[in-house]
mmCIF file of the N, C-alpha and C atoms, coordinates in Angstrom:
data_MODEL
# 
_entry.id   MODEL 
# 
loop_
_atom_site.group_PDB 
_atom_site.id 
_atom_site.type_symbol 
_atom_site.label_atom_id 
_atom_site.label_alt_id 
_atom_site.label_comp_id 
_atom_site.label_asym_id 
_atom_site.label_entity_id 
_atom_site.label_seq_id 
_atom_site.pdbx_PDB_ins_code 
_atom_site.Cartn_x 
_atom_site.Cartn_y 
_atom_site.Cartn_z 
_atom_site.occupancy 
_atom_site.B_iso_or_equiv 
_atom_site.pdbx_formal_charge 
_atom_site.auth_seq_id 
_atom_site.auth_comp_id 
_atom_site.auth_asym_id 
_atom_site.auth_atom_id 
_atom_site.pdbx_PDB_model_num 
ATOM 1   N N  . MET A 1 1  ? -5.488  22.375 14.779 1.00 0.00 ? 1  MET A N  1 
ATOM 2   C CA . MET A 1 1  ? -4.844  21.186 15.286 1.00 0.00 ? 1  MET A CA 1 
ATOM 3   C C  . MET A 1 1  ? -4.892  21.181 16.805 1.00 0.00 ? 1  MET A C  1 
ATOM 4   N N  . LEU A 1 2  ? -5.024  19.996 17.347 1.00 0.00 ? 2  LEU A N  1 
ATOM 5   C CA . LEU A 1 2  ? -5.052  19.840 18.794 1.00 0.00 ? 2  LEU A CA 1 
ATOM 6   C C  . LEU A 1 2  ? -3.656  19.986 19.379 1.00 0.00 ? 2  LEU A C  1 
ATOM 7   N N  . GLY A 1 3  ? -3.591  20.452 20.605 1.00 0.00 ? 3  GLY A N  1 
ATOM 8   C CA . GLY A 1 3  ? -2.334  20.474 21.334 1.00 0.00 ? 3  GLY A CA 1 
ATOM 9   C C  . GLY A 1 3  ? -2.187  19.167 22.104 1.00 0.00 ? 3  GLY A C  1 
ATOM 10  N N  . ILE A 1 4  ? -1.014  18.900 22.630 1.00 0.00 ? 4  ILE A N  1 
ATOM 11  C CA . ILE A 1 4  ? -0.781  17.665 23.371 1.00 0.00 ? 4  ILE A CA 1 
ATOM 12  C C  . ILE A 1 4  ? -1.735  17.595 24.558 1.00 0.00 ? 4  ILE A C  1 
ATOM 13  N N  . GLY A 1 5  ? -2.436  16.469 24.669 1.00 0.00 ? 5  GLY A N  1 
ATOM 14  C CA . GLY A 1 5  ? -3.389  16.247 25.751 1.00 0.00 ? 5  GLY A CA 1 
ATOM 15  C C  . GLY A 1 5  ? -4.792  16.754 25.480 1.00 0.00 ? 5  GLY A C  1 
ATOM 16  N N  . GLU A 1 6  ? -4.987  17.489 24.404 1.00 0.00 ? 6  GLU A N  1 
ATOM 17  C CA . GLU A 1 6  ? -6.328  17.984 24.091 1.00 0.00 ? 6  GLU A CA 1 
ATOM 18  C C  . GLU A 1 6  ? -7.141  16.907 23.389 1.00 0.00 ? 6  GLU A C  1 
ATOM 19  N N  . ILE A 1 7  ? -8.434  16.939 23.622 1.00 0.00 ? 7  ILE A N  1 
ATOM 20  C CA . ILE A 1 7  ? -9.346  15.929 23.086 1.00 0.00 ? 7  ILE A CA 1 
ATOM 21  C C  . ILE A 1 7  ? -10.336 16.581 22.141 1.00 0.00 ? 7  ILE A C  1 
ATOM 22  N N  . GLY A 1 8  ? -10.595 15.895 21.036 1.00 0.00 ? 8  GLY A N  1 
ATOM 23  C CA . GLY A 1 8  ? -11.577 16.356 20.064 1.00 0.00 ? 8  GLY A CA 1 
ATOM 24  C C  . GLY A 1 8  ? -12.398 15.180 19.563 1.00 0.00 ? 8  GLY A C  1 
ATOM 25  N N  . VAL A 1 9  ? -13.300 15.461 18.659 1.00 0.00 ? 9  VAL A N  1 
ATOM 26  C CA . VAL A 1 9  ? -14.137 14.439 18.028 1.00 0.00 ? 9  VAL A CA 1 
ATOM 27  C C  . VAL A 1 9  ? -13.925 14.546 16.523 1.00 0.00 ? 9  VAL A C  1 
ATOM 28  N N  . ILE A 1 10 ? -13.703 13.413 15.875 1.00 0.00 ? 10 ILE A N  1 
ATOM 29  C CA . ILE A 1 10 ? -13.513 13.409 14.430 1.00 0.00 ? 10 ILE A CA 1 
ATOM 30  C C  . ILE A 1 10 ? -14.817 13.819 13.765 1.00 0.00 ? 10 ILE A C  1 
ATOM 31  N N  . ASP A 1 11 ? -14.744 14.846 12.926 1.00 0.00 ? 11 ASP A N  1 
ATOM 32  C CA . ASP A 1 11 ? -15.920 15.355 12.230 1.00 0.00 ? 11 ASP A CA 1 
ATOM 33  C C  . ASP A 1 11 ? -16.008 14.790 10.811 1.00 0.00 ? 11 ASP A C  1 
ATOM 34  N N  . SER A 1 12 ? -14.909 14.914 10.053 1.00 0.00 ? 12 SER A N  1 
ATOM 35  C CA . SER A 1 12 ? -14.913 14.449 8.662  1.00 0.00 ? 12 SER A CA 1 
ATOM 36  C C  . SER A 1 12 ? -13.478 14.347 8.172  1.00 0.00 ? 12 SER A C  1 
ATOM 37  N N  . PHE A 1 13 ? -13.327 13.963 6.907  1.00 0.00 ? 13 PHE A N  1 
ATOM 38  C CA . PHE A 1 13 ? -12.019 13.846 6.277  1.00 0.00 ? 13 PHE A CA 1 
ATOM 39  C C  . PHE A 1 13 ? -11.987 14.733 5.045  1.00 0.00 ? 13 PHE A C  1 
ATOM 40  N N  . GLU A 1 14 ? -10.861 15.410 4.835  1.00 0.00 ? 14 GLU A N  1 
ATOM 41  C CA . GLU A 1 14 ? -10.732 16.318 3.699  1.00 0.00 ? 14 GLU A CA 1 
ATOM 42  C C  . GLU A 1 14 ? -10.222 15.616 2.447  1.00 0.00 ? 14 GLU A C  1 
ATOM 43  N N  . ASP A 1 15 ? -9.451  14.543 2.608  1.00 0.00 ? 15 ASP A N  1 
ATOM 44  C CA . ASP A 1 15 ? -8.832  13.845 1.490  1.00 0.00 ? 15 ASP A CA 1 
ATOM 45  C C  . ASP A 1 15 ? -9.543  12.506 1.286  1.00 0.00 ? 15 ASP A C  1 
ATOM 46  N N  . GLU A 1 16 ? -10.239 12.360 0.161  1.00 0.00 ? 16 GLU A N  1 
ATOM 47  C CA . GLU A 1 16 ? -10.990 11.130 -0.101 1.00 0.00 ? 16 GLU A CA 1 
ATOM 48  C C  . GLU A 1 16 ? -10.103 9.905  -0.165 1.00 0.00 ? 16 GLU A C  1 
ATOM 49  N N  . GLU A 1 17 ? -8.905  10.050 -0.753 1.00 0.00 ? 17 GLU A N  1 
ATOM 50  C CA . GLU A 1 17 ? -8.003  8.911  -0.874 1.00 0.00 ? 17 GLU A CA 1 
ATOM 51  C C  . GLU A 1 17 ? -7.519  8.420  0.487  1.00 0.00 ? 17 GLU A C  1 
ATOM 52  N N  . LEU A 1 18 ? -7.207  9.360  1.386  1.00 0.00 ? 18 LEU A N  1 
ATOM 53  C CA . LEU A 1 18 ? -6.749  8.978  2.713  1.00 0.00 ? 18 LEU A CA 1 
ATOM 54  C C  . LEU A 1 18 ? -7.886  8.564  3.634  1.00 0.00 ? 18 LEU A C  1 
ATOM 55  N N  . SER A 1 19 ? -9.107  8.953  3.310  1.00 0.00 ? 19 SER A N  1 
ATOM 56  C CA . SER A 1 19 ? -10.226 8.646  4.206  1.00 0.00 ? 19 SER A CA 1 
ATOM 57  C C  . SER A 1 19 ? -10.395 7.141  4.391  1.00 0.00 ? 19 SER A C  1 
ATOM 58  N N  . LEU A 1 20 ? -10.180 6.343  3.361  1.00 0.00 ? 20 LEU A N  1 
ATOM 59  C CA . LEU A 1 20 ? -10.284 4.892  3.486  1.00 0.00 ? 20 LEU A CA 1 
ATOM 60  C C  . LEU A 1 20 ? -9.219  4.366  4.444  1.00 0.00 ? 20 LEU A C  1 
ATOM 61  N N  . LYS A 1 21 ? -8.010  4.893  4.329  1.00 0.00 ? 21 LYS A N  1 
ATOM 62  C CA . LYS A 1 21 ? -6.922  4.504  5.236  1.00 0.00 ? 21 LYS A CA 1 
ATOM 63  C C  . LYS A 1 21 ? -7.285  4.847  6.677  1.00 0.00 ? 21 LYS A C  1 
ATOM 64  N N  . PHE A 1 22 ? -7.832  6.055  6.890  1.00 0.00 ? 22 PHE A N  1 
ATOM 65  C CA . PHE A 1 22 ? -8.236  6.464  8.230  1.00 0.00 ? 22 PHE A CA 1 
ATOM 66  C C  . PHE A 1 22 ? -9.317  5.529  8.779  1.00 0.00 ? 22 PHE A C  1 
ATOM 67  N N  . LEU A 1 23 ? -10.295 5.213  7.959  1.00 0.00 ? 23 LEU A N  1 
ATOM 68  C CA . LEU A 1 23 ? -11.382 4.331  8.389  1.00 0.00 ? 23 LEU A CA 1 
ATOM 69  C C  . LEU A 1 23 ? -10.850 2.951  8.769  1.00 0.00 ? 23 LEU A C  1 
ATOM 70  N N  . GLU A 1 24 ? -9.896  2.437  7.993  1.00 0.00 ? 24 GLU A N  1 
ATOM 71  C CA . GLU A 1 24 ? -9.305  1.137  8.295  1.00 0.00 ? 24 GLU A CA 1 
ATOM 72  C C  . GLU A 1 24 ? -8.529  1.153  9.610  1.00 0.00 ? 24 GLU A C  1 
ATOM 73  N N  . MET A 1 25 ? -7.982  2.318  9.978  1.00 0.00 ? 25 MET A N  1 
ATOM 74  C CA . MET A 1 25 ? -7.237  2.445  11.229 1.00 0.00 ? 25 MET A CA 1 
ATOM 75  C C  . MET A 1 25 ? -8.160  2.716  12.416 1.00 0.00 ? 25 MET A C  1 
ATOM 76  N N  . GLY A 1 26 ? -9.449  2.841  12.188 1.00 0.00 ? 26 GLY A N  1 
ATOM 77  C CA . GLY A 1 26 ? -10.390 3.082  13.274 1.00 0.00 ? 26 GLY A CA 1 
ATOM 78  C C  . GLY A 1 26 ? -10.727 4.539  13.502 1.00 0.00 ? 26 GLY A C  1 
ATOM 79  N N  . CYS A 1 27 ? -10.294 5.411  12.623 1.00 0.00 ? 27 CYS A N  1 
ATOM 80  C CA . CYS A 1 27 ? -10.616 6.842  12.723 1.00 0.00 ? 27 CYS A CA 1 
ATOM 81  C C  . CYS A 1 27 ? -11.983 7.068  12.088 1.00 0.00 ? 27 CYS A C  1 
ATOM 82  N N  . LEU A 1 28 ? -13.005 6.915  12.878 1.00 0.00 ? 28 LEU A N  1 
ATOM 83  C CA . LEU A 1 28 ? -14.373 7.035  12.386 1.00 0.00 ? 28 LEU A CA 1 
ATOM 84  C C  . LEU A 1 28 ? -14.978 8.359  12.823 1.00 0.00 ? 28 LEU A C  1 
ATOM 85  N N  . PRO A 1 29 ? -15.788 8.988  11.978 1.00 0.00 ? 29 PRO A N  1 
ATOM 86  C CA . PRO A 1 29 ? -16.475 10.208 12.404 1.00 0.00 ? 29 PRO A CA 1 
ATOM 87  C C  . PRO A 1 29 ? -17.262 9.950  13.695 1.00 0.00 ? 29 PRO A C  1 
ATOM 88  N N  . GLY A 1 30 ? -17.142 10.878 14.643 1.00 0.00 ? 30 GLY A N  1 
ATOM 89  C CA . GLY A 1 30 ? -17.802 10.741 15.941 1.00 0.00 ? 30 GLY A CA 1 
ATOM 90  C C  . GLY A 1 30 ? -16.915 10.121 17.011 1.00 0.00 ? 30 GLY A C  1 
ATOM 91  N N  . GLU A 1 31 ? -15.780 9.566  16.610 1.00 0.00 ? 31 GLU A N  1 
ATOM 92  C CA . GLU A 1 31 ? -14.845 8.939  17.556 1.00 0.00 ? 31 GLU A CA 1 
ATOM 93  C C  . GLU A 1 31 ? -13.985 10.014 18.210 1.00 0.00 ? 31 GLU A C  1 
ATOM 94  N N  . THR A 1 32 ? -13.658 9.837  19.494 1.00 0.00 ? 32 THR A N  1 
ATOM 95  C CA . THR A 1 32 ? -12.786 10.797 20.175 1.00 0.00 ? 32 THR A CA 1 
ATOM 96  C C  . THR A 1 32 ? -11.345 10.590 19.730 1.00 0.00 ? 32 THR A C  1 
ATOM 97  N N  . ILE A 1 33 ? -10.600 11.689 19.718 1.00 0.00 ? 33 ILE A N  1 
ATOM 98  C CA . ILE A 1 33 ? -9.202  11.670 19.294 1.00 0.00 ? 33 ILE A CA 1 
ATOM 99  C C  . ILE A 1 33 ? -8.415  12.576 20.234 1.00 0.00 ? 33 ILE A C  1 
ATOM 100 N N  . GLU A 1 34 ? -7.230  12.128 20.621 1.00 0.00 ? 34 GLU A N  1 
ATOM 101 C CA . GLU A 1 34 ? -6.370  12.903 21.516 1.00 0.00 ? 34 GLU A CA 1 
ATOM 102 C C  . GLU A 1 34 ? -4.956  12.908 20.952 1.00 0.00 ? 34 GLU A C  1 
ATOM 103 N N  . LEU A 1 35 ? -4.335  14.064 20.922 1.00 0.00 ? 35 LEU A N  1 
ATOM 104 C CA . LEU A 1 35 ? -2.939  14.164 20.512 1.00 0.00 ? 35 LEU A CA 1 
ATOM 105 C C  . LEU A 1 35 ? -2.089  13.773 21.712 1.00 0.00 ? 35 LEU A C  1 
ATOM 106 N N  . GLU A 1 36 ? -1.353  12.653 21.585 1.00 0.00 ? 36 GLU A N  1 
ATOM 107 C CA . GLU A 1 36 ? -0.554  12.158 22.700 1.00 0.00 ? 36 GLU A CA 1 
ATOM 108 C C  . GLU A 1 36 ? 0.873   12.692 22.692 1.00 0.00 ? 36 GLU A C  1 
ATOM 109 N N  . ARG A 1 37 ? 1.527   12.617 21.521 1.00 0.00 ? 37 ARG A N  1 
ATOM 110 C CA . ARG A 1 37 ? 2.937   12.998 21.438 1.00 0.00 ? 37 ARG A CA 1 
ATOM 111 C C  . ARG A 1 37 ? 3.277   13.560 20.069 1.00 0.00 ? 37 ARG A C  1 
ATOM 112 N N  . ILE A 1 38 ? 4.334   14.370 20.051 1.00 0.00 ? 38 ILE A N  1 
ATOM 113 C CA . ILE A 1 38 ? 4.892   14.882 18.804 1.00 0.00 ? 38 ILE A CA 1 
ATOM 114 C C  . ILE A 1 38 ? 6.376   14.537 18.824 1.00 0.00 ? 38 ILE A C  1 
ATOM 115 N N  . ALA A 1 39 ? 6.879   13.968 17.743 1.00 0.00 ? 39 ALA A N  1 
ATOM 116 C CA . ALA A 1 39 ? 8.300   13.610 17.658 1.00 0.00 ? 39 ALA A CA 1 
ATOM 117 C C  . ALA A 1 39 ? 9.166   14.857 17.829 1.00 0.00 ? 39 ALA A C  1 
ATOM 118 N N  . PRO A 1 40 ? 10.406  14.694 18.296 1.00 0.00 ? 40 PRO A N  1 
ATOM 119 C CA . PRO A 1 40 ? 11.287  15.846 18.525 1.00 0.00 ? 40 PRO A CA 1 
ATOM 120 C C  . PRO A 1 40 ? 11.445  16.773 17.323 1.00 0.00 ? 40 PRO A C  1 
ATOM 121 N N  . MET A 1 41 ? 11.424  16.239 16.127 1.00 0.00 ? 41 MET A N  1 
ATOM 122 C CA . MET A 1 41 ? 11.556  17.077 14.938 1.00 0.00 ? 41 MET A CA 1 
ATOM 123 C C  . MET A 1 41 ? 10.191  17.534 14.401 1.00 0.00 ? 41 MET A C  1 
ATOM 124 N N  . GLY A 1 42 ? 9.110   17.222 15.139 1.00 0.00 ? 42 GLY A N  1 
ATOM 125 C CA . GLY A 1 42 ? 7.780   17.679 14.758 1.00 0.00 ? 42 GLY A CA 1 
ATOM 126 C C  . GLY A 1 42 ? 6.971   16.720 13.919 1.00 0.00 ? 42 GLY A C  1 
ATOM 127 N N  . ASP A 1 43 ? 7.578   15.633 13.478 1.00 0.00 ? 43 ASP A N  1 
ATOM 128 C CA . ASP A 1 43 ? 6.864   14.693 12.613 1.00 0.00 ? 43 ASP A CA 1 
ATOM 129 C C  . ASP A 1 43 ? 7.504   13.318 12.762 1.00 0.00 ? 43 ASP A C  1 
ATOM 130 N N  . PRO A 1 44 ? 6.791   12.254 13.019 1.00 0.00 ? 44 PRO A N  1 
ATOM 131 C CA . PRO A 1 44 ? 5.345   12.090 13.024 1.00 0.00 ? 44 PRO A CA 1 
ATOM 132 C C  . PRO A 1 44 ? 4.738   12.460 14.380 1.00 0.00 ? 44 PRO A C  1 
ATOM 133 N N  . ILE A 1 45 ? 3.431   12.233 14.501 1.00 0.00 ? 45 ILE A N  1 
ATOM 134 C CA . ILE A 1 45 ? 2.713   12.467 15.751 1.00 0.00 ? 45 ILE A CA 1 
ATOM 135 C C  . ILE A 1 45 ? 2.057   11.164 16.183 1.00 0.00 ? 45 ILE A C  1 
ATOM 136 N N  . ALA A 1 46 ? 1.762   11.066 17.481 1.00 0.00 ? 46 ALA A N  1 
ATOM 137 C CA . ALA A 1 46 ? 1.039   9.914  18.021 1.00 0.00 ? 46 ALA A CA 1 
ATOM 138 C C  . ALA A 1 46 ? -0.320  10.412 18.512 1.00 0.00 ? 46 ALA A C  1 
ATOM 139 N N  . ILE A 1 47 ? -1.365  9.732  18.085 1.00 0.00 ? 47 ILE A N  1 
ATOM 140 C CA . ILE A 1 47 ? -2.715  10.090 18.509 1.00 0.00 ? 47 ILE A CA 1 
ATOM 141 C C  . ILE A 1 47 ? -3.391  8.879  19.127 1.00 0.00 ? 47 ILE A C  1 
ATOM 142 N N  . ARG A 1 48 ? -4.352  9.126  19.986 1.00 0.00 ? 48 ARG A N  1 
ATOM 143 C CA . ARG A 1 48 ? -5.186  8.060  20.536 1.00 0.00 ? 48 ARG A CA 1 
ATOM 144 C C  . ARG A 1 48 ? -6.574  8.239  19.943 1.00 0.00 ? 48 ARG A C  1 
ATOM 145 N N  . VAL A 1 49 ? -7.049  7.183  19.315 1.00 0.00 ? 49 VAL A N  1 
ATOM 146 C CA . VAL A 1 49 ? -8.394  7.171  18.748 1.00 0.00 ? 49 VAL A CA 1 
ATOM 147 C C  . VAL A 1 49 ? -9.133  6.041  19.435 1.00 0.00 ? 49 VAL A C  1 
ATOM 148 N N  . GLY A 1 50 ? -10.148 6.403  20.214 1.00 0.00 ? 50 GLY A N  1 
ATOM 149 C CA . GLY A 1 50 ? -10.817 5.379  21.016 1.00 0.00 ? 50 GLY A CA 1 
ATOM 150 C C  . GLY A 1 50 ? -9.815  4.798  21.991 1.00 0.00 ? 50 GLY A C  1 
ATOM 151 N N  . LYS A 1 51 ? -9.570  3.484  21.907 1.00 0.00 ? 51 LYS A N  1 
ATOM 152 C CA . LYS A 1 51 ? -8.613  2.826  22.796 1.00 0.00 ? 51 LYS A CA 1 
ATOM 153 C C  . LYS A 1 51 ? -7.305  2.483  22.094 1.00 0.00 ? 51 LYS A C  1 
ATOM 154 N N  . SER A 1 52 ? -7.134  2.927  20.853 1.00 0.00 ? 52 SER A N  1 
ATOM 155 C CA . SER A 1 52 ? -5.944  2.608  20.070 1.00 0.00 ? 52 SER A CA 1 
ATOM 156 C C  . SER A 1 52 ? -5.014  3.811  19.943 1.00 0.00 ? 52 SER A C  1 
ATOM 157 N N  . SER A 1 53 ? -3.705  3.543  19.942 1.00 0.00 ? 53 SER A N  1 
ATOM 158 C CA . SER A 1 53 ? -2.714  4.576  19.674 1.00 0.00 ? 53 SER A CA 1 
ATOM 159 C C  . SER A 1 53 ? -2.211  4.396  18.255 1.00 0.00 ? 53 SER A C  1 
ATOM 160 N N  . LEU A 1 54 ? -2.123  5.491  17.516 1.00 0.00 ? 54 LEU A N  1 
ATOM 161 C CA . LEU A 1 54 ? -1.678  5.466  16.125 1.00 0.00 ? 54 LEU A CA 1 
ATOM 162 C C  . LEU A 1 54 ? -0.605  6.520  15.919 1.00 0.00 ? 54 LEU A C  1 
ATOM 163 N N  . CYS A 1 55 ? 0.319   6.231  15.020 1.00 0.00 ? 55 CYS A N  1 
ATOM 164 C CA . CYS A 1 55 ? 1.314   7.218  14.606 1.00 0.00 ? 55 CYS A CA 1 
ATOM 165 C C  . CYS A 1 55 ? 1.061   7.548  13.143 1.00 0.00 ? 55 CYS A C  1 
ATOM 166 N N  . MET A 1 56 ? 1.165   8.828  12.822 1.00 0.00 ? 56 MET A N  1 
ATOM 167 C CA . MET A 1 56 ? 0.997   9.246  11.423 1.00 0.00 ? 56 MET A CA 1 
ATOM 168 C C  . MET A 1 56 ? 1.729   10.550 11.183 1.00 0.00 ? 56 MET A C  1 
ATOM 169 N N  . ARG A 1 57 ? 1.960   10.822 9.926  1.00 0.00 ? 57 ARG A N  1 
ATOM 170 C CA . ARG A 1 57 ? 2.598   12.084 9.545  1.00 0.00 ? 57 ARG A CA 1 
ATOM 171 C C  . ARG A 1 57 ? 1.621   13.234 9.759  1.00 0.00 ? 57 ARG A C  1 
ATOM 172 N N  . LYS A 1 58 ? 2.176   14.394 10.058 1.00 0.00 ? 58 LYS A N  1 
ATOM 173 C CA . LYS A 1 58 ? 1.340   15.577 10.257 1.00 0.00 ? 58 LYS A CA 1 
ATOM 174 C C  . LYS A 1 58 ? 0.545   15.908 8.999  1.00 0.00 ? 58 LYS A C  1 
ATOM 175 N N  . ALA A 1 59 ? 1.142   15.688 7.822  1.00 0.00 ? 59 ALA A N  1 
ATOM 176 C CA . ALA A 1 59 ? 0.440   15.965 6.565  1.00 0.00 ? 59 ALA A CA 1 
ATOM 177 C C  . ALA A 1 59 ? -0.792  15.078 6.425  1.00 0.00 ? 59 ALA A C  1 
ATOM 178 N N  . GLU A 1 60 ? -0.694  13.832 6.872  1.00 0.00 ? 60 GLU A N  1 
ATOM 179 C CA . GLU A 1 60 ? -1.855  12.938 6.831  1.00 0.00 ? 60 GLU A CA 1 
ATOM 180 C C  . GLU A 1 60 ? -2.904  13.378 7.858  1.00 0.00 ? 60 GLU A C  1 
ATOM 181 N N  . ALA A 1 61 ? -2.451  13.683 9.063  1.00 0.00 ? 61 ALA A N  1 
ATOM 182 C CA . ALA A 1 61 ? -3.365  14.095 10.130 1.00 0.00 ? 61 ALA A CA 1 
ATOM 183 C C  . ALA A 1 61 ? -4.100  15.384 9.776  1.00 0.00 ? 61 ALA A C  1 
ATOM 184 N N  . ALA A 1 62 ? -3.489  16.225 8.964  1.00 0.00 ? 62 ALA A N  1 
ATOM 185 C CA . ALA A 1 62 ? -4.124  17.482 8.562  1.00 0.00 ? 62 ALA A CA 1 
ATOM 186 C C  . ALA A 1 62 ? -5.394  17.237 7.751  1.00 0.00 ? 62 ALA A C  1 
ATOM 187 N N  . GLY A 1 63 ? -5.550  16.032 7.218  1.00 0.00 ? 63 GLY A N  1 
ATOM 188 C CA . GLY A 1 63 ? -6.748  15.689 6.455  1.00 0.00 ? 63 GLY A CA 1 
ATOM 189 C C  . GLY A 1 63 ? -7.929  15.271 7.314  1.00 0.00 ? 63 GLY A C  1 
ATOM 190 N N  . ILE A 1 64 ? -7.741  15.250 8.639  1.00 0.00 ? 64 ILE A N  1 
ATOM 191 C CA . ILE A 1 64 ? -8.828  14.900 9.559  1.00 0.00 ? 64 ILE A CA 1 
ATOM 192 C C  . ILE A 1 64 ? -9.387  16.189 10.152 1.00 0.00 ? 64 ILE A C  1 
ATOM 193 N N  . THR A 1 65 ? -10.673 16.441 9.953  1.00 0.00 ? 65 THR A N  1 
ATOM 194 C CA . THR A 1 65 ? -11.323 17.609 10.539 1.00 0.00 ? 65 THR A CA 1 
ATOM 195 C C  . THR A 1 65 ? -11.826 17.214 11.923 1.00 0.00 ? 65 THR A C  1 
ATOM 196 N N  . VAL A 1 66 ? -11.392 17.960 12.934 1.00 0.00 ? 66 VAL A N  1 
ATOM 197 C CA . VAL A 1 66 ? -11.697 17.628 14.331 1.00 0.00 ? 66 VAL A CA 1 
ATOM 198 C C  . VAL A 1 66 ? -12.410 18.797 14.992 1.00 0.00 ? 66 VAL A C  1 
ATOM 199 N N  . LYS A 1 67 ? -13.422 18.473 15.802 1.00 0.00 ? 67 LYS A N  1 
ATOM 200 C CA . LYS A 1 67 ? -14.087 19.479 16.627 1.00 0.00 ? 67 LYS A CA 1 
ATOM 201 C C  . LYS A 1 67 ? -13.475 19.380 18.026 1.00 0.00 ? 67 LYS A C  1 
ATOM 202 N N  . PHE A 1 68 ? -12.946 20.501 18.528 1.00 0.00 ? 68 PHE A N  1 
ATOM 203 C CA . PHE A 1 68 ? -12.321 20.541 19.847 1.00 0.00 ? 68 PHE A CA 1 
ATOM 204 C C  . PHE A 1 68 ? -13.349 20.263 20.929 1.00 0.00 ? 68 PHE A C  1 
ATOM 205 N N  . VAL A 1 69 ? -12.988 19.423 21.901 1.00 0.00 ? 69 VAL A N  1 
ATOM 206 C CA . VAL A 1 69 ? -13.893 19.096 23.000 1.00 0.00 ? 69 VAL A CA 1 
ATOM 207 C C  . VAL A 1 69 ? -13.376 19.640 24.315 1.00 0.00 ? 69 VAL A C  1 
ATOM 208 N N  . GLU A 1 70 ? -12.152 19.233 24.706 1.00 0.00 ? 70 GLU A N  1 
ATOM 209 C CA . GLU A 1 70 ? -11.648 19.664 26.008 1.00 0.00 ? 70 GLU A CA 1 
ATOM 210 C C  . GLU A 1 70 ? -10.142 19.476 26.096 1.00 0.00 ? 70 GLU A C  1 
ATOM 211 N N  . ASN A 1 71 ? -9.598  20.047 27.154 1.00 0.00 ? 71 ASN A N  1 
ATOM 212 C CA . ASN A 1 71 ? -8.193  19.840 27.477 1.00 0.00 ? 71 ASN A CA 1 
ATOM 213 C C  . ASN A 1 71 ? -8.141  18.631 28.388 1.00 0.00 ? 71 ASN A C  1 
ATOM 214 N N  . GLY A 1 72 ? -7.589  17.531 27.930 1.00 0.00 ? 72 GLY A N  1 
ATOM 215 C CA . GLY A 1 72 ? -7.615  16.273 28.669 1.00 0.00 ? 72 GLY A CA 1 
ATOM 216 C C  . GLY A 1 72 ? -6.720  16.226 29.884 1.00 0.00 ? 72 GLY A C  1 
ATOM 217 N N  . ARG A 1 73 ? -5.700  17.079 29.964 1.00 0.00 ? 73 ARG A N  1 
ATOM 218 C CA . ARG A 1 73 ? -4.778  16.989 31.103 1.00 0.00 ? 73 ARG A CA 1 
ATOM 219 C C  . ARG A 1 73 ? -4.655  18.300 31.800 1.00 0.00 ? 73 ARG A C  1 
# 
């Protein structure tokens, strides 16, 4: 999992059922992804995919396979 401010590239999805939901939200393989924020209790999280900000549960985000690219901040 990425740390806050770290940037990665979406590689694939582990859960076929959630993959359609991810695709509809703009989470496409090859797209950059950045972890922006984590809620005080640890769930949900806010991510930036391309130019969009999305919130999702950590359990859902765990289904996205990401290749680490860099520390954005």
